mmCIF file of the N, C-alpha and C atoms, coordinates in Angstrom:
data_MODEL
# 
_entry.id   MODEL 
# 
loop_
_atom_site.group_PDB 
_atom_site.id 
_atom_site.type_symbol 
_atom_site.label_atom_id 
_atom_site.label_alt_id 
_atom_site.label_comp_id 
_atom_site.label_asym_id 
_atom_site.label_entity_id 
_atom_site.label_seq_id 
_atom_site.pdbx_PDB_ins_code 
_atom_site.Cartn_x 
_atom_site.Cartn_y 
_atom_site.Cartn_z 
_atom_site.occupancy 
_atom_site.B_iso_or_equiv 
_atom_site.pdbx_formal_charge 
_atom_site.auth_seq_id 
_atom_site.auth_comp_id 
_atom_site.auth_asym_id 
_atom_site.auth_atom_id 
_atom_site.pdbx_PDB_model_num 
ATOM 1   N N  . MET A 1 1  ? 76.062 11.126 88.498  1.00 0.00 ? 1  MET A N  1 
ATOM 2   C CA . MET A 1 1  ? 77.390 10.997 89.023  1.00 0.00 ? 1  MET A CA 1 
ATOM 3   C C  . MET A 1 1  ? 77.999 9.658  88.586  1.00 0.00 ? 1  MET A C  1 
ATOM 4   N N  . LEU A 1 2  ? 77.195 8.607  88.600  1.00 0.00 ? 2  LEU A N  1 
ATOM 5   C CA . LEU A 1 2  ? 77.715 7.300  88.199  1.00 0.00 ? 2  LEU A CA 1 
ATOM 6   C C  . LEU A 1 2  ? 78.113 7.284  86.724  1.00 0.00 ? 2  LEU A C  1 
ATOM 7   N N  . VAL A 1 3  ? 77.353 8.002  85.896  1.00 0.00 ? 3  VAL A N  1 
ATOM 8   C CA . VAL A 1 3  ? 77.679 8.067  84.468  1.00 0.00 ? 3  VAL A CA 1 
ATOM 9   C C  . VAL A 1 3  ? 78.997 8.805  84.279  1.00 0.00 ? 3  VAL A C  1 
ATOM 10  N N  . GLU A 1 4  ? 79.236 9.851  85.068  1.00 0.00 ? 4  GLU A N  1 
ATOM 11  C CA . GLU A 1 4  ? 80.500 10.588 84.972  1.00 0.00 ? 4  GLU A CA 1 
ATOM 12  C C  . GLU A 1 4  ? 81.677 9.741  85.438  1.00 0.00 ? 4  GLU A C  1 
ATOM 13  N N  . ILE A 1 5  ? 81.462 8.947  86.483  1.00 0.00 ? 5  ILE A N  1 
ATOM 14  C CA . ILE A 1 5  ? 82.544 8.117  87.028  1.00 0.00 ? 5  ILE A CA 1 
ATOM 15  C C  . ILE A 1 5  ? 82.917 6.998  86.062  1.00 0.00 ? 5  ILE A C  1 
ATOM 16  N N  . ASP A 1 6  ? 81.900 6.317  85.510  1.00 0.00 ? 6  ASP A N  1 
ATOM 17  C CA . ASP A 1 6  ? 82.166 5.175  84.633  1.00 0.00 ? 6  ASP A CA 1 
ATOM 18  C C  . ASP A 1 6  ? 81.158 5.164  83.483  1.00 0.00 ? 6  ASP A C  1 
ATOM 19  N N  . PRO A 1 7  ? 81.362 6.058  82.489  1.00 0.00 ? 7  PRO A N  1 
ATOM 20  C CA . PRO A 1 7  ? 80.375 6.167  81.407  1.00 0.00 ? 7  PRO A CA 1 
ATOM 21  C C  . PRO A 1 7  ? 80.222 4.887  80.590  1.00 0.00 ? 7  PRO A C  1 
ATOM 22  N N  . ASP A 1 8  ? 81.304 4.158  80.359  1.00 0.00 ? 8  ASP A N  1 
ATOM 23  C CA . ASP A 1 8  ? 81.201 2.947  79.533  1.00 0.00 ? 8  ASP A CA 1 
ATOM 24  C C  . ASP A 1 8  ? 80.259 1.919  80.144  1.00 0.00 ? 8  ASP A C  1 
ATOM 25  N N  . THR A 1 9  ? 80.249 1.808  81.451  1.00 0.00 ? 9  THR A N  1 
ATOM 26  C CA . THR A 1 9  ? 79.396 0.838  82.128  1.00 0.00 ? 9  THR A CA 1 
ATOM 27  C C  . THR A 1 9  ? 77.965 1.340  82.270  1.00 0.00 ? 9  THR A C  1 
ATOM 28  N N  . ASN A 1 10 ? 77.794 2.627  82.548  1.00 0.00 ? 10 ASN A N  1 
ATOM 29  C CA . ASN A 1 10 ? 76.476 3.130  82.942  1.00 0.00 ? 10 ASN A CA 1 
ATOM 30  C C  . ASN A 1 10 ? 75.640 3.765  81.836  1.00 0.00 ? 10 ASN A C  1 
ATOM 31  N N  . ILE A 1 11 ? 76.247 4.287  80.787  1.00 0.00 ? 11 ILE A N  1 
ATOM 32  C CA . ILE A 1 11 ? 75.473 4.944  79.730  1.00 0.00 ? 11 ILE A CA 1 
ATOM 33  C C  . ILE A 1 11 ? 74.447 4.008  79.075  1.00 0.00 ? 11 ILE A C  1 
ATOM 34  N N  . PRO A 1 12 ? 74.756 2.725  78.866  1.00 0.00 ? 12 PRO A N  1 
ATOM 35  C CA . PRO A 1 12 ? 73.732 1.856  78.265  1.00 0.00 ? 12 PRO A CA 1 
ATOM 36  C C  . PRO A 1 12 ? 72.443 1.751  79.093  1.00 0.00 ? 12 PRO A C  1 
ATOM 37  N N  . TYR A 1 13 ? 72.505 2.035  80.384  1.00 0.00 ? 13 TYR A N  1 
ATOM 38  C CA . TYR A 1 13 ? 71.332 1.927  81.257  1.00 0.00 ? 13 TYR A CA 1 
ATOM 39  C C  . TYR A 1 13 ? 70.654 3.273  81.498  1.00 0.00 ? 13 TYR A C  1 
ATOM 40  N N  . LEU A 1 14 ? 71.193 4.327  80.906  1.00 0.00 ? 14 LEU A N  1 
ATOM 41  C CA . LEU A 1 14 ? 70.645 5.667  81.082  1.00 0.00 ? 14 LEU A CA 1 
ATOM 42  C C  . LEU A 1 14 ? 69.427 5.835  80.189  1.00 0.00 ? 14 LEU A C  1 
ATOM 43  N N  . THR A 1 15 ? 68.350 6.390  80.735  1.00 0.00 ? 15 THR A N  1 
ATOM 44  C CA . THR A 1 15 ? 67.124 6.602  79.981  1.00 0.00 ? 15 THR A CA 1 
ATOM 45  C C  . THR A 1 15 ? 66.573 7.986  80.318  1.00 0.00 ? 15 THR A C  1 
ATOM 46  N N  . LYS A 1 16 ? 65.617 8.431  79.566  1.00 0.00 ? 16 LYS A N  1 
ATOM 47  C CA . LYS A 1 16 ? 64.967 9.729  79.811  1.00 0.00 ? 16 LYS A CA 1 
ATOM 48  C C  . LYS A 1 16 ? 63.521 9.495  80.224  1.00 0.00 ? 16 LYS A C  1 
ATOM 49  N N  . GLU A 1 17 ? 63.108 10.196 81.270  1.00 0.00 ? 17 GLU A N  1 
ATOM 50  C CA . GLU A 1 17 ? 61.721 10.174 81.712  1.00 0.00 ? 17 GLU A CA 1 
ATOM 51  C C  . GLU A 1 17 ? 61.282 11.613 81.943  1.00 0.00 ? 17 GLU A C  1 
ATOM 52  N N  . ASN A 1 18 ? 60.302 12.044 81.199  1.00 0.00 ? 18 ASN A N  1 
ATOM 53  C CA . ASN A 1 18 ? 59.817 13.426 81.290  1.00 0.00 ? 18 ASN A CA 1 
ATOM 54  C C  . ASN A 1 18 ? 60.947 14.432 81.115  1.00 0.00 ? 18 ASN A C  1 
ATOM 55  N N  . GLY A 1 19 ? 61.880 14.116 80.210  1.00 0.00 ? 19 GLY A N  1 
ATOM 56  C CA . GLY A 1 19 ? 62.979 15.027 79.918  1.00 0.00 ? 19 GLY A CA 1 
ATOM 57  C C  . GLY A 1 19 ? 64.116 14.996 80.924  1.00 0.00 ? 19 GLY A C  1 
ATOM 58  N N  . VAL A 1 20 ? 64.049 14.103 81.903  1.00 0.00 ? 20 VAL A N  1 
ATOM 59  C CA . VAL A 1 20 ? 65.073 14.006 82.941  1.00 0.00 ? 20 VAL A CA 1 
ATOM 60  C C  . VAL A 1 20 ? 65.835 12.696 82.764  1.00 0.00 ? 20 VAL A C  1 
ATOM 61  N N  . SER A 1 21 ? 67.164 12.758 82.833  1.00 0.00 ? 21 SER A N  1 
ATOM 62  C CA . SER A 1 21 ? 67.971 11.543 82.747  1.00 0.00 ? 21 SER A CA 1 
ATOM 63  C C  . SER A 1 21 ? 67.794 10.719 84.010  1.00 0.00 ? 21 SER A C  1 
ATOM 64  N N  . VAL A 1 22 ? 67.537 9.419  83.820  1.00 0.00 ? 22 VAL A N  1 
ATOM 65  C CA . VAL A 1 22 ? 67.299 8.506  84.940  1.00 0.00 ? 22 VAL A CA 1 
ATOM 66  C C  . VAL A 1 22 ? 68.166 7.274  84.743  1.00 0.00 ? 22 VAL A C  1 
ATOM 67  N N  . LEU A 1 23 ? 68.729 6.788  85.828  1.00 0.00 ? 23 LEU A N  1 
ATOM 68  C CA . LEU A 1 23 ? 69.562 5.591  85.795  1.00 0.00 ? 23 LEU A CA 1 
ATOM 69  C C  . LEU A 1 23 ? 69.017 4.621  86.827  1.00 0.00 ? 23 LEU A C  1 
ATOM 70  N N  . TYR A 1 24 ? 68.487 3.486  86.385  1.00 0.00 ? 24 TYR A N  1 
ATOM 71  C CA . TYR A 1 24 ? 67.995 2.455  87.294  1.00 0.00 ? 24 TYR A CA 1 
ATOM 72  C C  . TYR A 1 24 ? 69.059 1.387  87.433  1.00 0.00 ? 24 TYR A C  1 
ATOM 73  N N  . LEU A 1 25 ? 69.375 1.054  88.667  1.00 0.00 ? 25 LEU A N  1 
ATOM 74  C CA . LEU A 1 25 ? 70.385 0.041  88.944  1.00 0.00 ? 25 LEU A CA 1 
ATOM 75  C C  . LEU A 1 25 ? 69.887 -0.922 90.007  1.00 0.00 ? 25 LEU A C  1 
ATOM 76  N N  . GLU A 1 26 ? 70.386 -2.123 90.002  1.00 0.00 ? 26 GLU A N  1 
ATOM 77  C CA . GLU A 1 26 ? 70.142 -3.063 91.089  1.00 0.00 ? 26 GLU A CA 1 
ATOM 78  C C  . GLU A 1 26 ? 71.393 -3.064 91.954  1.00 0.00 ? 26 GLU A C  1 
ATOM 79  N N  . ILE A 1 27 ? 71.219 -2.786 93.227  1.00 0.00 ? 27 ILE A N  1 
ATOM 80  C CA . ILE A 1 27 ? 72.379 -2.769 94.114  1.00 0.00 ? 27 ILE A CA 1 
ATOM 81  C C  . ILE A 1 27 ? 72.462 -4.089 94.861  1.00 0.00 ? 27 ILE A C  1 
ATOM 82  N N  . LEU A 1 28 ? 73.667 -4.502 95.159  1.00 0.00 ? 28 LEU A N  1 
ATOM 83  C CA . LEU A 1 28 ? 73.883 -5.786 95.809  1.00 0.00 ? 28 LEU A CA 1 
ATOM 84  C C  . LEU A 1 28 ? 74.047 -5.666 97.317  1.00 0.00 ? 28 LEU A C  1 
ATOM 85  N N  . LYS A 1 29 ? 74.172 -4.454 97.823  1.00 0.00 ? 29 LYS A N  1 
ATOM 86  C CA . LYS A 1 29 ? 74.335 -4.226 99.250  1.00 0.00 ? 29 LYS A CA 1 
ATOM 87  C C  . LYS A 1 29 ? 73.464 -3.041 99.640  1.00 0.00 ? 29 LYS A C  1 
ATOM 88  N N  . ALA A 1 30 ? 72.891 -3.074 100.818 1.00 0.00 ? 30 ALA A N  1 
ATOM 89  C CA . ALA A 1 30 ? 71.999 -2.002 101.250 1.00 0.00 ? 30 ALA A CA 1 
ATOM 90  C C  . ALA A 1 30 ? 72.752 -0.690 101.394 1.00 0.00 ? 30 ALA A C  1 
ATOM 91  N N  . LEU A 1 31 ? 72.199 0.369  100.815 1.00 0.00 ? 31 LEU A N  1 
ATOM 92  C CA . LEU A 1 31 ? 72.844 1.673  100.901 1.00 0.00 ? 31 LEU A CA 1 
ATOM 93  C C  . LEU A 1 31 ? 72.831 2.235  102.308 1.00 0.00 ? 31 LEU A C  1 
ATOM 94  N N  . TYR A 1 32 ? 71.816 1.882  103.098 1.00 0.00 ? 32 TYR A N  1 
ATOM 95  C CA . TYR A 1 32 ? 71.730 2.456  104.434 1.00 0.00 ? 32 TYR A CA 1 
ATOM 96  C C  . TYR A 1 32 ? 72.886 2.018  105.324 1.00 0.00 ? 32 TYR A C  1 
ATOM 97  N N  . GLY A 1 33 ? 73.634 1.032  104.929 1.00 0.00 ? 33 GLY A N  1 
ATOM 98  C CA . GLY A 1 33 ? 74.779 0.586  105.713 1.00 0.00 ? 33 GLY A CA 1 
ATOM 99  C C  . GLY A 1 33 ? 76.021 1.425  105.490 1.00 0.00 ? 33 GLY A C  1 
ATOM 100 N N  . MET A 1 34 ? 75.972 2.321  104.540 1.00 0.00 ? 34 MET A N  1 
ATOM 101 C CA . MET A 1 34 ? 77.142 3.134  104.231 1.00 0.00 ? 34 MET A CA 1 
ATOM 102 C C  . MET A 1 34 ? 77.156 4.382  105.104 1.00 0.00 ? 34 MET A C  1 
ATOM 103 N N  . MET A 1 35 ? 78.329 4.758  105.578 1.00 0.00 ? 35 MET A N  1 
ATOM 104 C CA . MET A 1 35 ? 78.451 5.930  106.430 1.00 0.00 ? 35 MET A CA 1 
ATOM 105 C C  . MET A 1 35 ? 78.001 7.189  105.691 1.00 0.00 ? 35 MET A C  1 
ATOM 106 N N  . VAL A 1 36 ? 78.318 7.269  104.416 1.00 0.00 ? 36 VAL A N  1 
ATOM 107 C CA . VAL A 1 36 ? 77.948 8.455  103.645 1.00 0.00 ? 36 VAL A CA 1 
ATOM 108 C C  . VAL A 1 36 ? 76.432 8.619  103.603 1.00 0.00 ? 36 VAL A C  1 
ATOM 109 N N  . SER A 1 37 ? 75.691 7.535  103.515 1.00 0.00 ? 37 SER A N  1 
ATOM 110 C CA . SER A 1 37 ? 74.235 7.655  103.448 1.00 0.00 ? 37 SER A CA 1 
ATOM 111 C C  . SER A 1 37 ? 73.673 8.227  104.749 1.00 0.00 ? 37 SER A C  1 
ATOM 112 N N  . SER A 1 38 ? 74.250 7.867  105.889 1.00 0.00 ? 38 SER A N  1 
ATOM 113 C CA . SER A 1 38 ? 73.805 8.445  107.167 1.00 0.00 ? 38 SER A CA 1 
ATOM 114 C C  . SER A 1 38 ? 74.055 9.946  107.183 1.00 0.00 ? 38 SER A C  1 
ATOM 115 N N  . LEU A 1 39 ? 75.204 10.342 106.706 1.00 0.00 ? 39 LEU A N  1 
ATOM 116 C CA . LEU A 1 39 ? 75.553 11.758 106.688 1.00 0.00 ? 39 LEU A CA 1 
ATOM 117 C C  . LEU A 1 39 ? 74.659 12.531 105.717 1.00 0.00 ? 39 LEU A C  1 
ATOM 118 N N  . LEU A 1 40 ? 74.404 11.957 104.555 1.00 0.00 ? 40 LEU A N  1 
ATOM 119 C CA . LEU A 1 40 ? 73.520 12.611 103.579 1.00 0.00 ? 40 LEU A CA 1 
ATOM 120 C C  . LEU A 1 40 ? 72.106 12.755 104.134 1.00 0.00 ? 40 LEU A C  1 
ATOM 121 N N  . PHE A 1 41 ? 71.633 11.711 104.834 1.00 0.00 ? 41 PHE A N  1 
ATOM 122 C CA . PHE A 1 41 ? 70.312 11.791 105.456 1.00 0.00 ? 41 PHE A CA 1 
ATOM 123 C C  . PHE A 1 41 ? 70.277 12.920 106.469 1.00 0.00 ? 41 PHE A C  1 
ATOM 124 N N  . TYR A 1 42 ? 71.313 13.022 107.312 1.00 0.00 ? 42 TYR A N  1 
ATOM 125 C CA . TYR A 1 42 ? 71.370 14.086 108.321 1.00 0.00 ? 42 TYR A CA 1 
ATOM 126 C C  . TYR A 1 42 ? 71.325 15.461 107.660 1.00 0.00 ? 42 TYR A C  1 
ATOM 127 N N  . TRP A 1 43 ? 72.159 15.661 106.646 1.00 0.00 ? 43 TRP A N  1 
ATOM 128 C CA . TRP A 1 43 ? 72.209 16.965 105.980 1.00 0.00 ? 43 TRP A CA 1 
ATOM 129 C C  . TRP A 1 43 ? 70.865 17.327 105.358 1.00 0.00 ? 43 TRP A C  1 
ATOM 130 N N  . LYS A 1 44 ? 70.212 16.343 104.721 1.00 0.00 ? 44 LYS A N  1 
ATOM 131 C CA . LYS A 1 44 ? 68.919 16.620 104.087 1.00 0.00 ? 44 LYS A CA 1 
ATOM 132 C C  . LYS A 1 44 ? 67.869 16.951 105.136 1.00 0.00 ? 44 LYS A C  1 
ATOM 133 N N  . LEU A 1 45 ? 67.782 16.158 106.198 1.00 0.00 ? 45 LEU A N  1 
ATOM 134 C CA . LEU A 1 45 ? 66.801 16.423 107.240 1.00 0.00 ? 45 LEU A CA 1 
ATOM 135 C C  . LEU A 1 45 ? 67.043 17.790 107.873 1.00 0.00 ? 45 LEU A C  1 
ATOM 136 N N  . ARG A 1 46 ? 68.299 18.102 108.171 1.00 0.00 ? 46 ARG A N  1 
ATOM 137 C CA . ARG A 1 46 ? 68.624 19.393 108.779 1.00 0.00 ? 46 ARG A CA 1 
ATOM 138 C C  . ARG A 1 46 ? 68.220 20.544 107.848 1.00 0.00 ? 46 ARG A C  1 
ATOM 139 N N  . LYS A 1 47 ? 68.551 20.418 106.571 1.00 0.00 ? 47 LYS A N  1 
ATOM 140 C CA . LYS A 1 47 ? 68.207 21.459 105.598 1.00 0.00 ? 47 LYS A CA 1 
ATOM 141 C C  . LYS A 1 47 ? 66.693 21.637 105.506 1.00 0.00 ? 47 LYS A C  1 
ATOM 142 N N  . ASP A 1 48 ? 65.957 20.529 105.449 1.00 0.00 ? 48 ASP A N  1 
ATOM 143 C CA . ASP A 1 48 ? 64.498 20.602 105.368 1.00 0.00 ? 48 ASP A CA 1 
ATOM 144 C C  . ASP A 1 48 ? 63.909 21.270 106.609 1.00 0.00 ? 48 ASP A C  1 
ATOM 145 N N  . LEU A 1 49 ? 64.405 20.919 107.790 1.00 0.00 ? 49 LEU A N  1 
ATOM 146 C CA . LEU A 1 49 ? 63.909 21.526 109.021 1.00 0.00 ? 49 LEU A CA 1 
ATOM 147 C C  . LEU A 1 49 ? 64.235 23.018 109.070 1.00 0.00 ? 49 LEU A C  1 
ATOM 148 N N  . GLU A 1 50 ? 65.441 23.379 108.656 1.00 0.00 ? 50 GLU A N  1 
ATOM 149 C CA . GLU A 1 50 ? 65.820 24.795 108.646 1.00 0.00 ? 50 GLU A CA 1 
ATOM 150 C C  . GLU A 1 50 ? 64.960 25.591 107.668 1.00 0.00 ? 50 GLU A C  1 
ATOM 151 N N  . GLN A 1 51 ? 64.597 24.986 106.538 1.00 0.00 ? 51 GLN A N  1 
ATOM 152 C CA . GLN A 1 51 ? 63.721 25.663 105.586 1.00 0.00 ? 51 GLN A CA 1 
ATOM 153 C C  . GLN A 1 51 ? 62.324 25.876 106.165 1.00 0.00 ? 51 GLN A C  1 
ATOM 154 N N  . LEU A 1 52 ? 61.941 25.037 107.126 1.00 0.00 ? 52 LEU A N  1 
ATOM 155 C CA . LEU A 1 52 ? 60.652 25.183 107.800 1.00 0.00 ? 52 LEU A CA 1 
ATOM 156 C C  . LEU A 1 52 ? 60.736 26.141 108.977 1.00 0.00 ? 52 LEU A C  1 
ATOM 157 N N  . GLY A 1 53 ? 61.921 26.720 109.212 1.00 0.00 ? 53 GLY A N  1 
ATOM 158 C CA . GLY A 1 53 ? 62.071 27.710 110.269 1.00 0.00 ? 53 GLY A CA 1 
ATOM 159 C C  . GLY A 1 53 ? 62.634 27.187 111.569 1.00 0.00 ? 53 GLY A C  1 
ATOM 160 N N  . PHE A 1 54 ? 63.026 25.928 111.620 1.00 0.00 ? 54 PHE A N  1 
ATOM 161 C CA . PHE A 1 54 ? 63.625 25.377 112.831 1.00 0.00 ? 54 PHE A CA 1 
ATOM 162 C C  . PHE A 1 54 ? 65.072 25.838 112.955 1.00 0.00 ? 54 PHE A C  1 
ATOM 163 N N  . LYS A 1 55 ? 65.521 25.997 114.185 1.00 0.00 ? 55 LYS A N  1 
ATOM 164 C CA . LYS A 1 55 ? 66.915 26.344 114.475 1.00 0.00 ? 55 LYS A CA 1 
ATOM 165 C C  . LYS A 1 55 ? 67.562 25.135 115.128 1.00 0.00 ? 55 LYS A C  1 
ATOM 166 N N  . VAL A 1 56 ? 68.673 24.675 114.564 1.00 0.00 ? 56 VAL A N  1 
ATOM 167 C CA . VAL A 1 56 ? 69.376 23.515 115.112 1.00 0.00 ? 56 VAL A CA 1 
ATOM 168 C C  . VAL A 1 56 ? 70.163 23.951 116.348 1.00 0.00 ? 56 VAL A C  1 
ATOM 169 N N  . ASN A 1 57 ? 70.074 23.148 117.381 1.00 0.00 ? 57 ASN A N  1 
ATOM 170 C CA . ASN A 1 57 ? 70.757 23.421 118.637 1.00 0.00 ? 57 ASN A CA 1 
ATOM 171 C C  . ASN A 1 57 ? 72.269 23.328 118.436 1.00 0.00 ? 57 ASN A C  1 
ATOM 172 N N  . PRO A 1 58 ? 73.037 24.351 118.820 1.00 0.00 ? 58 PRO A N  1 
ATOM 173 C CA . PRO A 1 58 ? 74.486 24.313 118.614 1.00 0.00 ? 58 PRO A CA 1 
ATOM 174 C C  . PRO A 1 58 ? 75.206 23.305 119.519 1.00 0.00 ? 58 PRO A C  1 
ATOM 175 N N  . TYR A 1 59 ? 74.541 22.856 120.592 1.00 0.00 ? 59 TYR A N  1 
ATOM 176 C CA . TYR A 1 59 ? 75.165 21.913 121.521 1.00 0.00 ? 59 TYR A CA 1 
ATOM 177 C C  . TYR A 1 59 ? 74.810 20.468 121.217 1.00 0.00 ? 59 TYR A C  1 
ATOM 178 N N  . ASP A 1 60 ? 73.686 20.253 120.568 1.00 0.00 ? 60 ASP A N  1 
ATOM 179 C CA . ASP A 1 60 ? 73.262 18.911 120.161 1.00 0.00 ? 60 ASP A CA 1 
ATOM 180 C C  . ASP A 1 60 ? 72.691 19.039 118.756 1.00 0.00 ? 60 ASP A C  1 
ATOM 181 N N  . ILE A 1 61 ? 73.464 18.643 117.756 1.00 0.00 ? 61 ILE A N  1 
ATOM 182 C CA . ILE A 1 61 ? 73.090 18.886 116.358 1.00 0.00 ? 61 ILE A CA 1 
ATOM 183 C C  . ILE A 1 61 ? 71.967 17.990 115.848 1.00 0.00 ? 61 ILE A C  1 
ATOM 184 N N  . CYS A 1 62 ? 71.421 17.143 116.714 1.00 0.00 ? 62 CYS A N  1 
ATOM 185 C CA . CYS A 1 62 ? 70.261 16.327 116.343 1.00 0.00 ? 62 CYS A CA 1 
ATOM 186 C C  . CYS A 1 62 ? 69.014 16.795 117.081 1.00 0.00 ? 62 CYS A C  1 
ATOM 187 N N  . VAL A 1 63 ? 68.991 18.075 117.445 1.00 0.00 ? 63 VAL A N  1 
ATOM 188 C CA . VAL A 1 63 ? 67.834 18.699 118.079 1.00 0.00 ? 63 VAL A CA 1 
ATOM 189 C C  . VAL A 1 63 ? 67.576 20.018 117.364 1.00 0.00 ? 63 VAL A C  1 
ATOM 190 N N  . ALA A 1 64 ? 66.322 20.256 116.998 1.00 0.00 ? 64 ALA A N  1 
ATOM 191 C CA . ALA A 1 64 ? 65.945 21.515 116.350 1.00 0.00 ? 64 ALA A CA 1 
ATOM 192 C C  . ALA A 1 64 ? 64.697 22.056 117.031 1.00 0.00 ? 64 ALA A C  1 
ATOM 193 N N  . ASN A 1 65 ? 64.640 23.364 117.172 1.00 0.00 ? 65 ASN A N  1 
ATOM 194 C CA . ASN A 1 65 ? 63.524 24.026 117.851 1.00 0.00 ? 65 ASN A CA 1 
ATOM 195 C C  . ASN A 1 65 ? 62.912 25.105 116.964 1.00 0.00 ? 65 ASN A C  1 
ATOM 196 N N  . LYS A 1 66 ? 61.611 25.328 117.210 1.00 0.00 ? 66 LYS A N  1 
ATOM 197 C CA . LYS A 1 66 ? 60.908 26.393 116.512 1.00 0.00 ? 66 LYS A CA 1 
ATOM 198 C C  . LYS A 1 66 ? 59.779 26.878 117.420 1.00 0.00 ? 66 LYS A C  1 
ATOM 199 N N  . MET A 1 67 ? 59.596 28.175 117.468 1.00 0.00 ? 67 MET A N  1 
ATOM 200 C CA . MET A 1 67 ? 58.488 28.745 118.222 1.00 0.00 ? 67 MET A CA 1 
ATOM 201 C C  . MET A 1 67 ? 57.285 28.906 117.294 1.00 0.00 ? 67 MET A C  1 
ATOM 202 N N  . ILE A 1 68 ? 56.143 28.337 117.693 1.00 0.00 ? 68 ILE A N  1 
ATOM 203 C CA . ILE A 1 68 ? 54.896 28.446 116.937 1.00 0.00 ? 68 ILE A CA 1 
ATOM 204 C C  . ILE A 1 68 ? 53.806 28.828 117.933 1.00 0.00 ? 68 ILE A C  1 
ATOM 205 N N  . ASN A 1 69 ? 53.161 29.970 117.690 1.00 0.00 ? 69 ASN A N  1 
ATOM 206 C CA . ASN A 1 69 ? 52.102 30.451 118.580 1.00 0.00 ? 69 ASN A CA 1 
ATOM 207 C C  . ASN A 1 69 ? 52.561 30.483 120.040 1.00 0.00 ? 69 ASN A C  1 
ATOM 208 N N  . GLU A 1 70 ? 53.748 31.008 120.253 1.00 0.00 ? 70 GLU A N  1 
ATOM 209 C CA . GLU A 1 70 ? 54.340 31.158 121.576 1.00 0.00 ? 70 GLU A CA 1 
ATOM 210 C C  . GLU A 1 70 ? 54.584 29.832 122.295 1.00 0.00 ? 70 GLU A C  1 
ATOM 211 N N  . LYS A 1 71 ? 54.656 28.742 121.546 1.00 0.00 ? 71 LYS A N  1 
ATOM 212 C CA . LYS A 1 71 ? 54.984 27.431 122.111 1.00 0.00 ? 71 LYS A CA 1 
ATOM 213 C C  . LYS A 1 71 ? 56.192 26.890 121.372 1.00 0.00 ? 71 LYS A C  1 
ATOM 214 N N  . GLN A 1 72 ? 57.080 26.252 122.121 1.00 0.00 ? 72 GLN A N  1 
ATOM 215 C CA . GLN A 1 72 ? 58.280 25.690 121.513 1.00 0.00 ? 72 GLN A CA 1 
ATOM 216 C C  . GLN A 1 72 ? 57.983 24.295 120.981 1.00 0.00 ? 72 GLN A C  1 
ATOM 217 N N  . ILE A 1 73 ? 58.342 24.082 119.727 1.00 0.00 ? 73 ILE A N  1 
ATOM 218 C CA . ILE A 1 73 ? 58.252 22.765 119.101 1.00 0.00 ? 73 ILE A CA 1 
ATOM 219 C C  . ILE A 1 73 ? 59.681 22.237 118.986 1.00 0.00 ? 73 ILE A C  1 
ATOM 220 N N  . THR A 1 74 ? 59.916 21.051 119.507 1.00 0.00 ? 74 THR A N  1 
ATOM 221 C CA . THR A 1 74 ? 61.252 20.454 119.465 1.00 0.00 ? 74 THR A CA 1 
ATOM 222 C C  . THR A 1 74 ? 61.201 19.165 118.663 1.00 0.00 ? 74 THR A C  1 
ATOM 223 N N  . VAL A 1 75 ? 62.129 19.038 117.727 1.00 0.00 ? 75 VAL A N  1 
ATOM 224 C CA . VAL A 1 75 ? 62.287 17.814 116.944 1.00 0.00 ? 75 VAL A CA 1 
ATOM 225 C C  . VAL A 1 75 ? 63.660 17.261 117.279 1.00 0.00 ? 75 VAL A C  1 
ATOM 226 N N  . LEU A 1 76 ? 63.709 16.000 117.655 1.00 0.00 ? 76 LEU A N  1 
ATOM 227 C CA . LEU A 1 76 ? 65.020 15.373 117.852 1.00 0.00 ? 76 LEU A CA 1 
ATOM 228 C C  . LEU A 1 76 ? 65.049 14.051 117.112 1.00 0.00 ? 76 LEU A C  1 
ATOM 229 N N  . TRP A 1 77 ? 66.218 13.702 116.667 1.00 0.00 ? 77 TRP A N  1 
ATOM 230 C CA . TRP A 1 77 ? 66.378 12.498 115.862 1.00 0.00 ? 77 TRP A CA 1 
ATOM 231 C C  . TRP A 1 77 ? 67.731 11.869 116.147 1.00 0.00 ? 77 TRP A C  1 
ATOM 232 N N  . HIS A 1 78 ? 67.845 10.637 115.688 1.00 0.00 ? 78 HIS A N  1 
ATOM 233 C CA . HIS A 1 78 ? 69.089 9.884  115.867 1.00 0.00 ? 78 HIS A CA 1 
ATOM 234 C C  . HIS A 1 78 ? 69.362 9.149  114.559 1.00 0.00 ? 78 HIS A C  1 
ATOM 235 N N  . VAL A 1 79 ? 70.526 9.326  114.027 1.00 0.00 ? 79 VAL A N  1 
ATOM 236 C CA . VAL A 1 79 ? 70.908 8.667  112.784 1.00 0.00 ? 79 VAL A CA 1 
ATOM 237 C C  . VAL A 1 79 ? 71.840 7.503  113.144 1.00 0.00 ? 79 VAL A C  1 
ATOM 238 N N  . VAL A 1 80 ? 71.449 6.308  112.745 1.00 0.00 ? 80 VAL A N  1 
ATOM 239 C CA . VAL A 1 80 ? 72.217 5.113  113.071 1.00 0.00 ? 80 VAL A CA 1 
ATOM 240 C C  . VAL A 1 80 ? 72.908 4.614  111.820 1.00 0.00 ? 80 VAL A C  1 
ATOM 241 N N  . ARG A 1 81 ? 74.189 4.336  111.926 1.00 0.00 ? 81 ARG A N  1 
ATOM 242 C CA . ARG A 1 81 ? 74.926 3.694  110.840 1.00 0.00 ? 81 ARG A CA 1 
ATOM 243 C C  . ARG A 1 81 ? 75.049 2.227  111.200 1.00 0.00 ? 81 ARG A C  1 
ATOM 244 N N  . LEU A 1 82 ? 74.383 1.390  110.433 1.00 0.00 ? 82 LEU A N  1 
ATOM 245 C CA . LEU A 1 82 ? 74.409 -0.047 110.710 1.00 0.00 ? 82 LEU A CA 1 
ATOM 246 C C  . LEU A 1 82 ? 75.698 -0.672 110.197 1.00 0.00 ? 82 LEU A C  1 
ATOM 247 N N  . GLN A 1 83 ? 76.205 -1.631 110.916 1.00 0.00 ? 83 GLN A N  1 
ATOM 248 C CA . GLN A 1 83 ? 77.374 -2.403 110.463 1.00 0.00 ? 83 GLN A CA 1 
ATOM 249 C C  . GLN A 1 83 ? 76.847 -3.589 109.659 1.00 0.00 ? 83 GLN A C  1 
ATOM 250 N N  . ILE A 1 84 ? 77.275 -3.663 108.425 1.00 0.00 ? 84 ILE A N  1 
ATOM 251 C CA . ILE A 1 84 ? 76.812 -4.785 107.569 1.00 0.00 ? 84 ILE A CA 1 
ATOM 252 C C  . ILE A 1 84 ? 77.999 -5.658 107.243 1.00 0.00 ? 84 ILE A C  1 
# 
């Protein structure tokens, strides 16, 4: 995505590893402080849990349940967006 946004700046740093394009960058600010990163983390965790058979609670979207051997397994999480 970064190469598409600004190819002149990023293409010189693009390399191939095992046939896959890789871009290594040094960032000057922590990514976890960005609101988008919190949202991306939530979406990925939710997708992974749903693929494992968990159902996300419609009333609290940070709670997922799954029945295993007639017992309910509950996973709950909290995503914090830090102010930097």
